[in-house]
C-alpha positions in Angstrom: 4.6 -9.4 -12.2 4.4 -5.6 -11.8 6.4 -3.8 -9.2 5.5 -0.8 -6.9 7.5 1.2 -4.5 5.6 2.1 -1.3 6.2 4.7 1.4 4.2 5.4 4.5 6.5 8.3 5.2 7.8 7.1 8.6 9.4 9.8 10.7 10.7 8.2 13.9 14.1 8.7 15.4 16.8 6.4 14.1 16.5 3.4 16.4 20.3 3.2 16.9 21.4 6.8 16.9 18.3 8.7 17.9 18.7 11.1 15.1 15.6 12.6 13.5 15.9 14.7 10.3 13.7 17.7 9.5 10.2 17.0 8.2 10.7 19.1 5.1 13.7 16.9 4.1 11.8 13.7 4.8 8.9 14.9 2.5 11.3 15.9 -0.2 12.8 12.4 -0.1 9.4 10.9 -0.9 9.2 12.9 -4.1 12.8 12.2 -5.1 12.3 8.5 -4.6 9.2 8.5 -6.7 11.1 10.3 -9.5 13.8 7.7 -9.3 11.3 4.8 -9.3 10.0 6.0 -12.6 13.5 6.4 -14.1 14.3 2.8 -13.0 11.2 1.3 -14.6 9.0 0.6 -11.7 5.3 0.4 -12.6 3.9 2.3 -9.7 4.7 4.4 -6.7 2.4 4.5 -3.6 2.0 6.9 -0.7 0.3 5.7 2.5 -2.0 7.6 4.8 -1.5 7.7 8.6 -3.1 10.1 11.1 -1.4 8.8 14.2 2.1 7.6 15.2 5.5 8.6 13.8 4.5 9.4 10.3 4.2 12.4 7.9 1.6 10.9 5.6 -1.5 12.6 6.8 -1.9 14.4 3.4 -1.1 11.9 0.7 -3.0 14.0 -1.9 -0.5 16.7 -1.5 2.5 14.4 -2.0 0.8 12.6 -4.9 0.1 16.0 -6.5 3.9 16.8 -6.3 4.6 13.4 -7.8 2.1 13.9 -10.6 4.0 17.1 -11.5 7.4 15.5 -11.5 6.6 12.2 -13.3 5.0 11.3 -16.6 4.6 7.5 -16.8 4.6 5.8 -13.5 1.2 5.0 -11.9 0.5 6.7 -8.6 -1.3 4.8 -5.9 -2.3 5.2 -2.3 -1.4 2.7 0.3 -4.0 3.0 1.8 -6.6 5.8 1.6 -8.2 5.6 5.1 -11.7 5.9 3.7 -13.3 4.8 7.0 -12.4 8.2 8.6 -12.9 10.4 5.6 -15.8 12.2 3.9 -16.5 10.4 0.6 -17.4 13.7 -1.1 -14.0 15.1 -0.2 -12.3 11.9 -1.3 -14.1 12.0 -4.7 -13.1 15.6 -5.3 -9.5 15.3 -4.2 -8.6 12.1 -6.0 -10.5 13.1 -9.2 -8.4 16.2 -9.2 -5.3 14.0 -8.9 -6.7 11.7 -11.6 -6.9 14.7 -13.9 -3.4 16.1 -13.0 -1.8 12.7 -13.7 -3.9 12.2 -16.8 -5.4 8.9 -15.6 -2.3 7.5 -13.8 -4.0 7.5 -10.3 -5.4 4.4 -8.6 -6.7 4.2 -5.0 -6.1 1.5 -2.4 -8.8 2.0 0.2 -8.9 0.6 3.7 -9.8 1.3 7.3 -6.2 2.0 8.2 -3.7 0.3 10.4 -3.4 2.8 13.3 -5.8 2.4 16.2 -5.7 6.1 17.1 -7.2 7.7 14.1 -10.8 6.9 14.8 -10.7 8.9 18.0 -8.9 11.7 16.3 -11.8 12.1 13.9 -14.4 11.7 16.6 -15.5 8.3 15.3 -16.4 5.0 17.0 -13.7 2.3 16.2 -16.4 -0.4 16.8 -18.1 0.8 13.7 -15.1 0.8 11.5 -16.3 -1.8 9.0 -19.7 -0.1 8.7 -18.0 3.2 8.0 -15.8 1.5 5.4 -18.7 -0.2 3.5 -21.1 2.8 3.5 -18.4 5.3 2.5 -17.1 3.1 -0.3 -20.6 2.6 -1.8 -21.1 6.4 -1.8 -17.6 7.0 -3.4 -18.5 4.6 -6.2 -21.7 6.4 -7.0 -20.1 9.9 -6.9 -17.5 8.8 -9.5 -19.9 6.9 -11.7 -23.0 9.1 -11.6 -24.0 12.7 -11.8 -26.9 14.3 -9.8 -26.5 11.8 -7.0 -29.2 11.6 -4.3 -28.2 9.6 -1.3 -29.0 8.9 2.4 -27.0 6.9 4.9 -26.0 6.6 8.5 -22.8 8.5 8.8 -23.0 11.8 7.0 -25.7 14.2 6.0 -27.8 13.2 3.0 -27.1 14.4 -0.6 -29.6 15.7 -3.1 -28.8 16.1 -6.8 -25.0 16.3 -6.2 -22.4 16.1 -8.9 -18.8 16.3 -7.6 -16.2 18.1 -9.6 -13.9 17.6 -11.3 -15.1 14.4 -12.9 -12.6 11.6 -13.3 -10.1 11.9 -16.2 -11.4 10.5 -19.5 -14.8 9.9 -18.0 -13.7 6.7 -16.3 -13.2 6.5 -12.5 -9.8 5.5 -11.0 -9.4 1.8 -10.4 -10.0 1.1 -6.7 -8.2 -1.7 -4.8 -9.1 -2.8 -1.3 -6.3 -3.1 1.3 -6.6 -6.2 3.5 -4.4 -7.0 6.5 -6.4 -9.2 8.9 -10.1 -9.2 8.2 -12.3 -10.9 5.5 -14.5 -7.8 5.6 -12.2 -6.0 3.1 -11.9 -9.1 0.9 -15.7 -9.5 0.8 -16.2 -5.8 -0.1 -13.6 -6.1 -2.9 -15.2 -9.3 -4.2 -18.7 -8.0 -4.2 -17.8 -5.1 -6.5 -15.3 -7.0 -8.7 -12.4 -4.9 -7.5 -8.8 -5.9 -7.0 -7.3 -6.8 -3.6 -4.1 -5.6 -2.0 -2.8 -7.8 0.7 -0.7 -6.1 3.3 1.7 -9.1 3.6 3.7 -7.1 6.1 3.5 -8.4 9.6 1.7 -11.7 9.9 2.9 -15.2 8.8 2.4 -15.9 5.1 -0.4 -18.4 5.8 -2.7 -15.7 7.3 -2.5 -13.6 4.1 -2.9 -16.7 1.9 -6.2 -17.4 3.7 -7.4 -13.8 3.0 -6.5 -14.0 -0.7 -8.1 -17.4 -1.1 -11.3 -16.1 0.5 -11.2 -13.1 -1.9 -10.9 -15.3 -5.0 -13.7 -17.7 -3.8 -16.1 -14.8 -3.1 -15.1 -12.9 -6.3 -16.3 -15.8 -8.4 -19.3 -16.4 -6.1 -20.4 -12.8 -6.9 -20.4 -13.7 -10.6 -17.2 -12.0 -11.7 -14.7 -13.6 -14.1 -11.9 -15.1 -11.9 -9.3 -13.9 -14.5 -10.1 -10.4 -13.3 -9.3 -11.1 -9.7 -6.1 -9.1 -9.5 -4.1 -9.2 -6.3 -1.3 -7.0 -5.0 1.0 -7.9 -2.1 3.1 -5.8 0.2 6.3 -6.7 1.9 8.6 -5.7 4.7 11.7 -3.5 4.0 14.1 -4.2 1.1 17.8 -4.7 2.0 20.0 -6.2 -0.7 23.6 -7.3 -0.5 25.9 -9.5 -2.6 25.2 -12.4 -0.2 22.5 -13.1 2.3 25.1 -13.4 5.0 26.3 -9.9 4.3 22.8 -8.5 4.3 22.1 -10.1 7.6 25.3 -8.8 9.1 24.7 -5.2 7.9 21.0 -5.0 8.7 20.7 -7.0 11.9 21.3 -4.3 14.5 19.0 -1.8 12.7 16.2 -4.3 12.1 16.1 -5.6 15.6 16.3 -2.1 17.2 13.5 -1.0 14.9 11.3 -4.0 15.9 11.8 -3.0 19.6 11.1 0.7 18.8 7.9 -0.1 16.9 6.5 -2.6 19.5 3.1 -1.7 20.9 2.6 -3.5 24.2 -1.1 -2.3 24.5 -1.8 -4.0 21.2 -0.1 -7.3 21.9 -2.2 -10.2 20.6 -4.1 -8.0 18.0 -3.1 -9.3 14.6 -1.4 -6.8 12.2 0.4 -4.7 14.8 3.5 -6.4 16.4 5.6 -8.6 14.1 6.3 -12.1 15.3 9.7 -12.0 13.5 11.8 -10.5 16.2 15.3 -11.3 14.8 16.6 -10.6 11.4 17.3 -14.3 10.9 13.6 -15.0 11.5 12.6 -12.2 9.1 14.9 -13.7 6.4 13.6 -17.2 6.9 9.9 -16.7 7.3 9.0 -13.0 7.4 7.8 -10.6 4.7 11.0 -8.7 4.6 13.1 -8.9 1.4 16.5 -9.2 2.9 19.4 -11.0 1.3 21.1 -11.6 -2.0 19.2 -11.0 -5.2 18.6 -14.7 -5.6 17.3 -14.9 -2.0 14.8 -12.1 -2.7 13.8 -13.6 -6.1 13.0 -16.9 -4.3 11.0 -15.2 -1.6 8.9 -13.2 -4.1 8.2 -16.3 -6.1 7.3 -18.0 -2.8 4.8 -15.2 -2.2 3.5 -15.8 -5.7 3.0 -19.5 -5.1 0.9 -18.6 -2.1 -1.0 -15.6 -3.5 -0.8 -15.8 -7.3 -0.4 -12.0 -7.1 0.1 -9.6 -10.0 1.7 -6.7 -8.2 4.6 -6.8 -5.7 5.2 -3.8 -3.5 8.7 -3.0 -2.0 9.8 -0.4 0.6 13.2 1.0 1.0 12.8 3.9 3.4 12.5 1.8 6.6 16.0 0.5 6.2 18.1 3.2 7.9 19.9 3.9 4.7 20.6 7.4 3.2 18.5 8.5 0.2 21.3 7.7 -2.3 21.7 4.2 -0.7 17.9 3.6 -0.9 17.9 4.5 -4.6 20.8 2.2 -5.2 18.8 -0.6 -3.5 15.9 0.1 -6.0 18.4 0.1 -8.9 19.7 -3.3 -7.9 16.1 -4.6 -7.5 15.2 -3.2 -11.0 18.2 -4.7 -12.7 18.8 -8.0 -10.9 15.4 -9.1 -9.5 12.5 -7.6 -11.5 13.4 -9.0 -14.9 13.6 -12.6 -13.5 10.3 -12.3 -11.6 8.5 -10.7 -14.5 9.5 -13.6 -16.7 8.6 -16.3 -14.1 5.3 -14.7 -13.0 3.6 -13.0 -16.0 0.4 -11.0 -15.5 -2.3 -9.2 -17.5 -2.4 -6.3 -15.0 -1.8 -2.9 -16.7 -1.3 -4.5 -20.1 -1.3 -1.9 -22.8 -4.4 -2.0 -25.1 
C-alpha cells in the first residue's frame, strides 16, 4: 500500500466556535502540511480543486507550485482537477509546467468535480457534464502525447497545428487517474484508456464504491489491458487517532456531528455523493469512511477497504478535524509510525515501484 495526504482546503467557520482564520494562514498550512508529509515518509500529497462552497482550492496549480519548490521527493497529485469546466489547452500548459518544476513528480486525478455550483460559474450546462469530461480528456491526452495537434470538437474552438509548451518533463506525460464518486462514466473512461482509478470513498457506504471499482476492473480487462495494471486509489473521511477508540470517539464526537450538520445540503438530499448517511460519530466509526479510533481500529478499517477494493493507494485527510496545525501533523506522525508500516506489509503493491 502507498499513502497520500489530501486537502481540499476547506475554509468554513469552526462548527462549534464559529471562528474562521485568515485565508493567508489557511493556505500557508497547506504548504507546511505537504512539507511535513514528505518528512514523515508519505508517498504523495494531493490538493483538490473547488470553485464553489467554503473552500480555498480554486487554484491548485499555485499551491502545487509552492509545494514543488519546498519538497524534493514526495509525489504531487490533484484531487481532483475539475477538467469538465476547464480548457484542456490551459490544463496541458499549467500542469506540464508543474511536471517540469517537480521534475516528474506530478500526477493528475481528473474528474467532473463534486460541487453542483461550478458549472453555472463557468457558464456551462451541468446536463452535459459527462460529455465535457470525455471530450476534454481526449484532447488533453493528445496535447501531451503529440505535437502539431489538429483537432475539432463540440465545446471549444478548433485547433490547427498546435504544440503546447512546455512539454512534459522527460518527454513522458504525467500519469492521469480518474476520480470516481458515484457514476460508472468515470470508471469507463479510465478503463478505456488503461488509466488508474481513484475512488472517492468519502460519503457513501462502502458497497457503492466497491461496485464502481468492480465495474472498472471488469471494463479495464474488456478493453484489452493487463489487469495487473488496473491500479486503484481510495479516499477516506477525516483521520482522528487516539490511544483507544473510546477516547477518539469522546474527543471527536461533538466536532464531527456539528460538522455534519454544517455541511448538510438540503437541496441535494437524495443525490448520492453529497450528504453523508453517517450522522453520528459512532456510525462513522462502525461503517463510514472516516479513520477514527485507535491505531489498530484504523489498520483494520483500511484493510477492510482493501478487501473490498484491492486498492494500491490510500488517501488520508487531517485538516477537517478541528485540530491545530501541530496537532494535525502529530496525527500524520502517528499514522506514519503506527499504521502505515503494518498496512504496507499486509497489502503490498507494485504502484510507484522504483525501476
